[in-house]
C-alpha positions in Angstrom: -6.1 -6.4 -7.1 -3.7 -3.5 -6.2 -1.2 -3.3 -9.1 0.4 0.1 -8.4 0.3 2.7 -5.6 1.6 6.2 -5.0 3.6 8.3 -2.5 3.4 11.7 -4.1 4.6 13.7 -1.1 7.2 13.1 1.6 6.1 16.0 3.8 4.0 14.1 6.3 6.2 11.0 6.8 8.4 12.4 9.5 5.5 13.5 11.7 3.3 10.5 11.0 5.9 7.8 11.6 8.2 9.6 14.1 11.4 9.5 11.9 13.8 12.2 10.5 12.8 13.6 7.0 13.5 11.1 4.3 16.2 11.7 1.7 14.0 10.3 -1.1 11.9 11.4 -3.9 8.1 11.3 -4.4 6.8 8.3 -6.3 3.8 8.4 -8.7 3.7 4.8 -9.9 5.2 2.3 -7.6 5.0 -1.2 -9.2 5.7 -4.7 -8.0 9.3 -5.6 -7.3 10.3 -2.0 -6.9 11.9 -0.5 -3.8 9.8 1.8 -1.6 9.7 3.1 2.0 7.9 1.1 4.7 7.6 1.7 8.4 8.7 -1.0 10.7 9.1 -1.3 14.5 12.8 -0.2 14.0 12.0 2.8 11.8 11.4 3.5 8.1 13.4 1.3 5.7 13.6 0.7 1.9 11.9 -2.5 1.0 11.0 -4.4 -2.1 7.3 -4.9 -3.0 7.2 -8.7 -3.2 7.8 -10.7 -0.1 10.5 -13.3 -0.6 10.6 -16.1 2.0 14.0 -16.0 3.8 14.8 -19.6 3.1 15.6 -21.5 -0.1 13.5 -24.5 -1.3 14.5 -27.7 -3.0 17.5 -27.4 -5.2 18.4 -24.1 -3.6 15.7 -22.2 -5.4 14.2 -19.1 -3.9 10.4 -19.0 -3.4 8.2 -16.8 -5.5 7.6 -13.2 -4.6 4.4 -12.6 -2.8 2.8 -9.3 -3.7 -0.5 -9.6 -1.8 -1.4 -11.3 1.4 -5.2 -12.0 1.4 -6.4 -11.8 5.0 -8.4 -15.0 4.6 -5.2 -16.9 3.5 -2.8 -15.8 6.2 -3.5 -18.7 8.6 -3.1 -21.3 5.9 0.2 -19.9 4.5 3.2 -20.5 6.8 5.3 -17.6 5.5 2.4 -15.2 5.9 1.3 -16.6 9.2 4.8 -16.2 10.7 5.2 -12.7 9.3 1.8 -11.6 10.6 2.8 -12.8 14.0 6.2 -11.1 14.2 7.1 -9.0 11.1 4.3 -6.6 10.4 5.0 -3.3 8.7 3.2 -0.3 7.2 3.5 0.6 3.5 3.7 4.4 3.3 1.4 5.5 0.6 -1.1 8.2 -0.4 -3.2 6.3 -2.9 -3.4 3.4 -5.3 -4.5 2.8 -8.9 -7.3 0.6 -10.2 -8.4 0.0 -13.8 -12.0 0.0 -14.9 -12.1 -2.7 -17.6 -15.7 -2.3 -18.6 -15.0 -0.4 -21.9 -12.8 -1.1 -24.9 -9.8 0.3 -23.1 -9.0 0.0 -19.4 -9.6 3.3 -17.7 -7.2 4.0 -14.8 -8.5 5.7 -11.6 -6.5 7.0 -8.7 -8.1 6.2 -5.4 -6.7 8.4 -2.6 -7.5 10.2 0.7 -8.8 13.7 0.3 -6.1 16.3 1.0 -5.6 18.3 4.2 -8.0 21.3 4.2 -5.2 23.3 5.8 -3.1 22.8 2.7 -5.2 23.6 -0.4 -2.6 22.4 -2.8 -2.4 18.9 -1.4 -4.7 16.5 -3.2 -4.0 13.5 -0.9 -2.8 12.6 2.5 -0.2 10.0 3.6 -1.5 6.8 5.3 -0.1 3.5 6.4 -1.3 0.3 4.6 -1.2 -3.0 6.5 1.6 -5.3 5.3 3.9 -8.1 6.4 7.6 -8.3 5.8 10.5 -10.7 5.5 14.3 -10.3 5.0 16.1 -12.8 2.8 19.2 -14.3 4.3 21.2 -14.1 1.1 21.2 -10.3 0.5 19.5 -8.8 3.6 16.9 -7.1 1.4 13.7 -6.4 3.3 10.6 -7.2 1.3 6.8 -6.9 1.9 3.4 -8.1 0.9 0.3 -5.9 1.1 -2.6 -7.2 3.1 -5.7 -7.2 0.9 -9.4 -8.1 1.6 -12.6 -8.3 -0.5 -13.6 -4.7 -1.3 -16.3 -3.3 1.0 -19.0 -0.9 -0.2 -16.8 2.2 -0.6 -14.2 0.5 -2.9 -16.3 -2.3 -4.5 -17.5 -0.1 -7.4 -13.9 0.2 -8.5 -12.1 -3.0 -7.6 -12.7 -6.5 -6.1 -10.1 -6.1 -3.4 -8.8 -3.3 -1.2 -5.7 -2.6 0.9 -6.3 -2.2 4.7 -5.6 1.3 6.1 -4.3 1.4 9.6 -5.3 4.7 11.4 -2.4 6.8 12.7 -3.5 6.2 16.3 -3.0 2.5 15.8 0.4 2.4 14.0 2.3 1.4 17.1 -0.3 -1.3 17.9 0.2 -2.7 14.4 3.9 -2.6 14.4 4.7 -3.8 17.9 1.4 -5.1 19.4 0.4 -8.7 19.9 -1.0 -10.9 17.2 -4.4 -10.6 18.8 -4.1 -6.8 18.6 -3.2 -6.9 15.0 -6.1 -9.2 14.3 -8.5 -6.7 15.8 -7.0 -3.9 13.7 -7.5 -6.0 10.5 -11.2 -6.6 11.5 -11.7 -2.9 12.0 -10.1 -2.0 8.7 -12.4 -4.4 6.8 -15.1 -1.7 6.8 -13.0 0.2 4.2 -11.5 3.6 4.2 -13.6 6.8 4.5 -13.0 10.2 3.1 -11.3 8.9 -0.1 -11.8 10.1 -3.6 -11.7 8.2 -6.9 -10.4 10.3 -9.8 -10.1 9.4 -13.4 -6.5 9.8 -14.7 -5.0 9.4 -18.1 -3.3 6.4 -19.7 0.2 7.7 -18.8 0.2 5.5 -15.6 -0.3 2.3 -17.6 3.4 2.0 -18.2 5.6 1.1 -15.2 8.3 3.1 -16.8 6.4 6.3 -16.1 6.9 7.7 -12.6 6.1 11.4 -12.6 3.2 13.7 -11.8 1.5 13.0 -15.1 0.4 9.6 -13.6 -2.0 11.4 -11.3 -3.2 14.2 -13.5 -7.0 14.2 -13.4 -9.2 13.9 -16.5 -11.6 16.8 -16.5 -12.5 18.7 -13.3 -10.9 17.0 -10.2 -13.6 18.4 -8.1 -16.0 16.0 -9.8 -14.2 13.0 -8.6 -16.3 10.6 -6.7 -16.0 10.8 -2.9 -16.4 7.7 -0.8 
């Protein structure tokens, strides 16, 4: 399951999502319940990772935060079904972390798109991850849940689930298209991302209190990272 993700550069956001440059800072370890930028039909907004249903339940209690929206559970879950129909968004990211737990200590890996060949210093590229959103009526805070699916062959060696990458050409279709259009985009994304790299990184990322470039520093030679 996706526990953390990254947005290590803001340089591509304006062009990729058709918005002015963001007055924000790069993020190297975005964790659940933290605020991060997402693209919506109305533009890029700051949202909390953890979708909170907009209503209150019995006794006035809020519902639980929903971090992940499994694609096979959307139809059976009213809040996810409604959000998928009318409140889709794209989580702006350039990679995510998984932990290989086969050894005595979990080994973190950073899975990310390969960098733009035209910019040799860039290790990754910005993408849009499929998500659904809600806004709680109490505080007006947008929140989101990442769509996840069983990992396909490229990601399966590293994790049991994967996020769904929506290609740039389909961003508008995801954000403003019909439910049927979004369903087709989900089906296409189930094949998994291509041109991504899995790099071993150090234990610095294990703490949610760490949010700096050390989180993505490769162990050994980064050129030896596995490409998938």
